[in-house]
C-alpha positions as CSV (number, residue, x, y, z in Angstrom):
1,M,87.1,86.1,109.9
2,D,89.0,83.4,107.8
3,W,88.7,85.1,104.5
4,I,91.1,88.4,105.5
5,A,93.6,85.3,107.0
6,F,97.2,85.8,105.6
7,D,97.7,84.4,102.4
8,P,101.4,84.8,100.4
9,L,100.2,84.3,96.8
10,R,97.6,87.0,97.0
11,A,100.0,89.4,99.0
12,L,102.5,88.7,96.8
13,L,99.5,89.3,93.1
14,G,98.6,92.3,95.0
15,G,102.5,93.8,95.6
16,A,103.1,93.3,91.9
17,L,100.3,94.8,90.4
18,I,100.5,97.8,92.8
19,G,104.2,98.2,92.1
20,F,103.2,97.6,88.0
21,A,100.6,100.7,88.5
22,A,103.0,102.7,89.6
23,F,106.2,101.8,87.4
24,M,103.2,102.4,84.5
25,L,102.6,106.0,85.8
26,M,105.7,106.9,85.7
27,L,106.9,104.8,82.3
28,R,103.8,106.8,80.5
29,L,103.4,109.7,82.6
30,G,106.5,110.9,84.3
31,R,104.2,110.8,87.7
32,I,104.6,109.5,91.5
33,A,101.7,107.4,92.3
34,G,101.1,108.9,95.5
35,V,97.9,108.4,96.0
36,S,96.8,111.6,98.2
37,G,98.9,113.4,96.1
38,I,97.2,112.7,93.1
39,L,93.6,113.8,94.8
40,A,95.1,116.4,96.0
41,Q,96.6,118.1,93.6
42,G,94.1,118.8,91.1
43,V,91.6,115.6,90.5
44,F,88.7,118.4,90.6
45,G,90.9,120.7,88.1
46,A,90.7,120.8,84.0
47,G,92.5,119.4,81.5
48,D,94.6,116.4,81.0
49,E,95.7,116.2,84.3
50,R,92.3,115.7,85.9
51,S,91.9,113.1,83.6
52,W,94.3,110.6,84.2
53,R,94.1,111.5,88.1
54,L,90.2,110.6,87.7
55,A,91.1,107.1,85.6
56,F,94.0,106.3,88.4
57,L,91.6,107.1,91.5
58,G,89.3,105.3,89.6
59,G,90.8,101.8,89.0
60,I,91.7,101.5,92.4
61,V,88.2,102.2,93.5
62,L,86.7,99.3,90.7
63,G,89.8,97.1,91.6
64,A,88.7,96.8,95.1
65,I,85.0,96.4,93.8
66,A,85.9,93.5,91.6
67,M,88.0,92.3,94.5
68,A,85.3,92.3,97.0
69,Y,82.7,90.1,93.8
70,A,85.6,87.8,93.5
71,L,85.5,87.1,97.4
72,G,82.0,87.0,97.8
73,G,81.1,90.5,99.0
74,F,82.4,92.9,100.9
75,Q,83.0,91.8,104.3
76,P,82.8,94.3,107.8
77,V,86.7,93.6,109.0
78,F,86.0,96.9,111.4
79,S,83.6,97.1,114.1
80,G,84.5,100.5,116.2
81,G,81.4,102.5,114.8
82,W,81.4,105.6,112.6
83,P,82.4,108.3,115.3
84,V,85.9,106.1,115.3
85,L,86.1,105.4,111.5
86,V,85.5,109.6,110.5
87,I,88.2,110.8,113.4
88,G,90.5,107.8,112.2
89,G,89.9,109.3,108.7
90,L,90.8,112.4,109.6
91,L,93.8,111.6,111.9
92,V,95.3,109.8,108.8
93,G,94.5,112.8,106.5
94,F,96.4,114.9,108.9
95,G,99.5,112.7,109.1
96,T,99.5,112.6,105.6
97,R,99.5,116.6,105.3
98,L,102.3,116.5,108.0
99,G,104.5,113.4,106.1
100,S,104.2,115.4,103.1
101,G,102.6,111.9,101.4
102,C,100.7,109.3,102.1
103,T,102.1,105.1,102.7
104,S,101.7,104.8,98.4
105,G,103.7,108.0,97.4
106,H,106.6,107.3,100.5
107,G,106.4,103.4,100.9
108,I,106.2,102.2,97.4
109,C,107.8,104.9,94.8
110,G,109.8,106.8,97.7
111,L,111.8,103.8,98.9
112,A,112.3,102.6,94.7
113,R,113.7,106.1,94.5
114,F,116.0,105.3,97.6
115,S,114.5,108.6,98.9
116,K,115.7,109.4,102.6
117,R,112.9,111.3,103.7
118,S,110.4,108.7,102.0
119,L,112.7,105.7,104.7
120,A,111.7,108.2,107.6
121,A,107.9,108.1,106.4
122,T,107.4,104.8,106.1
123,L,109.4,103.7,109.1
124,T,107.6,106.4,111.4
125,F,104.2,105.1,109.8
126,M,105.3,101.0,110.0
127,A,106.3,102.4,113.8
128,V,103.1,104.0,114.5
129,A,101.1,100.7,112.8
130,I,103.0,97.9,115.1
131,A,102.2,100.6,118.4
132,T,98.6,101.3,117.5
133,V,97.8,97.3,116.6
134,F,99.8,96.3,120.1
135,V,97.4,98.8,122.1
136,M,94.7,97.8,120.4
137,R,95.3,93.9,121.0
138,H,97.0,93.8,124.6
139,V,96.1,96.9,126.1
140,I,92.4,97.7,125.3
141,A,91.2,94.7,124.0
142,G,93.0,93.2,127.3
């Protein structure tokens, strides 16, 4: 899996693009780029709100497809099977509702606004991610 090795230039470019997208959404529409909120609060509604939400979410999907194409196609990075993937997705959705937002809303936009709630949420996300990687690599995988 050499293609997923850490590349600081790609990470810097990706982070800059995410930050720029969040900045432009705030500048142009006065909205926070929290993906779970964009999805949950009206993507299926009507009017102007629906248009920008669909455009933003479509840009995320098209950006991922363009990057995969540029790197030579989609590469599997998860081998746990569909049940694990579905359970993980449901847990992420539950955590997003419990934490009143997702990593993009809290970790990117909330921290940039010096939100204490976002700092607590982001520290929680990171601690759980670190613990999960440790358990998966050193406890379960042996």
